[in-house]
N, C-alpha and C positions, 0 to 999 in steps of 0.2 A: 928461286927463279932459275930456270935453265931453258935454253933454246931447244926446240924440237930437232930431231935428226935432220941433218942437211946444213945446219948452220955451224957445224964443227965446234960447238960449245962456246961460240962467241957471245959475249955479254957486253953491252955498251958501257963505257967507262963510268958514266953517271950512275947507272944501275948497279954496277959491280960494288961500289962503295956504300950504297944505301940500303940494300935489301939482303935478307938472309937467303942463302942459296942451297939448293939440294944437289946431290951428285946424280940424281935420277933424272934423265932427260925426259921431257914430255914426249908422249908417243904420237900425238897429233897437235897441230898448231891451233888449239882450241882451249878456251877457258870457260868454265860454267859456274853459275851461282844458282842455287835452288832457294825458293822462297821458304820462309820459316815454317809454313804449314805444309810444305812438300807438294803443293799443287801446280806450281809454275817454275819454269827454268828460264834464265837468261844466259845466252851463250854468245861468244864472240870468237871468230876464227878467220884465218887467212890461208891462202894456198901454202905460204911459208911464213913463219914468224921467227923473229930472233929472240923473243922472250915471252913466256907465259907466266903471269904472276897475279896475285891479288893481295889486298891488305885488309885485315880485319878491322884496323883502326878507323879508316874512313870508308870502308866497304867499297873500294874500287876494285876493278879487275881489268886486266890488260892482256891482249894478244897483239903485240906490236909487230906490224908487218916487216918483213925482211926483203929489201929491194936488191940485195946482192952487194958485192964489194966493189970498190973502185969506180964509183960513179964520177964521170967527168963533169966539170961545170957546165950547166945547161942541159945535161943529158936527162932524158925522161925514161922512167920505167913504170910499169903497171903491175900491181898485185891485186888479185881478186880476193874478196872477203865477204863475210856475211854476219849480220847481227840477228840473232834469234831471240824473240820475246814470246814465249809460248806457254800454253797450258800443257803440262807434262813433266816427265822426269828428266834428269840429266842424261840417262841412257837413251831416251827418245830424242833429245837434242843432239847427242852424239851420232845417232843413226841418221838423222836428217843431214848433219854436216857431212858425214861420210858418203851419203847419196849425192850431195851437191858437189863435193870435192873428193873424188875417189883417190885418196892418198893412202899409200901402203904404210900402216903403223909399224 
């Protein structure tokens, strides 16, 4: 697990001790899972995410939204995201995400 560019490598304390990490940062705040037969893709992404990860054990996948640092008590922030459940490949899901969220990888 590693956060996309822009989160400066920050990993929540809970996740830092539980998951295997890679030194390669995610290029986009998007995680994707392809069906066993290769015909469908599920993808989850946000404008900015602090962690992109999945688990083969329980087949979960996460793109945890990053709301920034130093939120004051009662402060509200919004992050846009999208869940894609689609017929198609991970490449097609990534293209849709990049059309919806023009983020420079």
